[in-house]
C-alpha positions, 0 to 999 in steps of 0.5 A, a space after each residue: 429486531 431479531 424476533 420482531 414485534 407482536 401485535 400488542 407491541 405494535 399497539 404499544 409503540 403507537 400509543 407511546 408515539 402519541 402520549 398526549 393524543 390518543 385519538 391520533 394513535 387510534 387513527 394510526 391503528 385503524 389505518 393499519 387495520 385497513 391495510 393488512 399488508 402494511 400492518 404485516 410490515 410493522 413486525 419489523 421495528 424499523 418498518 414501524 418507525 418508517 410507517 409512523 413517520 410517513 403517516 405523520 408527514 403525509 398528514 402534514 403534506 396532504 400526501 396520499 397514504 401508502 396502500 402497498 409495501 412499494 408505496 411505503 418505500 417509494 414515499 420514504 425514499 421521496 421524503 428522505 430526499 426532500 429532507 436533503 433539500 430542506 437541510 440545504 435550504 431548498 423547499 421542493 415538492 417531490 411527487 415522483 422520483 423522476 422529478 428530482 432536479 439535476 444533478 441529484 437525479 443522476 446521483 440517485 440513479 447511480 445509487 439505484 444502479 449500485 443497489 441493483 449490482 450488489 443485490 444481484 451479487 447477494 451482497 449488502 455493501 461494496 468498497 468504493 474502490 470496487 466501483 467506477 463512479 463519476 460521483 464522489 463519496 460526499 455526493 453519494 452520501 449527502 442524499 441520505 439514502 446510503 451509508 458510508 463507512 470504513 472497514 479497516 483491514 478489509 478494504 485498506 480503509 477505503 469507504 464502504 457503501 451500504 444501505 440503511 436497511 436491506 429492504 431499502 437496498 432491494 427497493 432501489 435495486 427494483 427502481 433501477 430495474 424499472 428504468 431499464 429499456 423493455 428488452 433489458 428488463 425482460 432479460 434481467 427478470 429471466 436471469 433472476 427468476 428463482 433466485 431467493 435473494 432477488 425475490 423481494 426486488 422482483 416483487 418491488 419491480 411489479 409494484 413500481 411498474 404496475 406491470 404496464 408492459 404487456 411483455 
């Protein structure tokens, strides 16, 4: 996790993921070879796990495979939410995050706003007592895209909210930014340009919006 995977270790992980299906392993390697930006993500072990998971699920659901880093995080977030619905016995197709049913959409947007808030403050977690939120801890935790823990002594045992991975937090922060009105987006971009901890957020913002707004 500290040093990252070398190319040979990425190949080894893929081979071991499909021990009885070497042709499938070759398919995954060919896919990564044809999408160098996604292959580059795989030096982070968690990203490699995510991408092989997405590859398998995309084949099952006939979902187009991701072509960009933004696509990877968009798909992984959607698949995580679909998993939440499967756990409560509901079968849904989620082609777009805005298609989330109510009240889950409101909870998801609240989580994205929280991701933006703590990323802009250069943090990776926040105490529940430090936010004014209309949703309970269980509402927020149930969607499976945020981690609820406790840090005794640091916050009086209050729940601490954090994300599975920093890049996941940055993607959700960018998603919140993409939902803002145009003038607020421009204001936020001007504020954060040049801030190192917001660089990935702004990159994801470009990927999510595809820079459709000429401003």
